[in-house]
Structures are given as structure tokens and as C-alpha cells.
C-alpha positions as CSV (number, residue, x, y, z in Angstrom):
1,M,0.3,-1.9,-7.3
2,R,-0.2,-5.3,-8.1
3,A,-1.2,-8.6,-6.2
4,G,-4.9,-7.5,-6.1
5,F,-4.7,-3.9,-4.7
6,A,-6.5,-1.2,-6.0
7,N,-5.5,2.5,-6.2
8,R,-7.9,4.8,-4.5
9,G,-6.9,8.3,-5.3
10,G,-5.4,10.4,-2.9
11,R,-4.6,14.1,-2.3
12,G,-1.6,15.7,-3.6
13,S,1.2,13.4,-3.9
14,H,-0.5,10.6,-1.6
15,R,-2.0,7.3,-2.8
16,N,-4.2,5.0,-0.9
17,F,-4.5,1.4,-1.9
18,D,-6.6,-1.1,-0.6
19,H,-7.2,-4.9,-0.8
20,P,-10.5,-6.8,-0.1
21,S,-8.6,-9.0,2.4
22,V,-6.6,-6.8,4.1
23,E,-8.1,-4.4,6.9
24,K,-5.8,-1.1,6.9
25,P,-5.5,0.4,3.5
26,I,-1.8,1.4,2.6
27,S,-0.8,4.9,2.0
28,K,2.2,6.0,0.1
29,L,4.1,9.0,-1.2
30,D,4.3,9.4,-5.0
31,N,7.4,10.9,-5.0
32,L,9.5,9.2,-7.6
33,D,12.8,11.3,-6.4
34,S,13.2,9.2,-3.1
35,D,13.2,5.9,-1.5
36,A,10.7,5.0,0.8
37,K,10.6,5.4,4.4
38,S,10.9,2.1,6.5
39,Y,7.7,2.3,7.9
40,Q,6.2,2.4,4.3
41,V,8.2,-0.7,3.5
42,R,7.1,-2.1,6.6
43,A,3.6,-1.4,6.1
44,V,3.4,-2.9,2.3
45,R,5.3,-6.0,3.5
46,E,2.8,-6.6,6.1
47,A,-0.4,-6.0,3.8
48,I,0.9,-8.4,1.2
49,K,1.4,-11.1,4.1
50,E,-2.1,-10.5,5.3
51,S,-3.6,-10.1,1.6
52,K,-1.8,-13.8,1.1
53,N,-3.3,-15.3,4.5
54,E,-6.9,-14.6,3.6
55,R,-7.0,-16.3,0.2
């Protein structure tokens, strides 16, 4: 993931990403066979927006 987010690993197919300017880490399923759920897309968008506002 770009924009300053770092992969902090996870269990199984889950991956956790954090950013120094974002309070809550992003969790995503590492499943390439299906699309992201709407709540996952929303969480990523909010985290990116938050990271840009804190710079």
C-alpha cells in the first residue's frame, strides 16, 4: 500500500496497515479472488484522507 502506510503483518489472510498520522490501523483481507467490501473501501478512503490532513 502506498501513501506512507506500512504493512504490519497479520494472521492468515488478514493484513494490517498503519500510518504515523492515522489513529486507527486499516485491516484488509488478502483475498485476490473477491472485491473489497464496502466498509473496507470506506475505511481505506477515510484513512487516506486522514493521512493527508495531518501532513
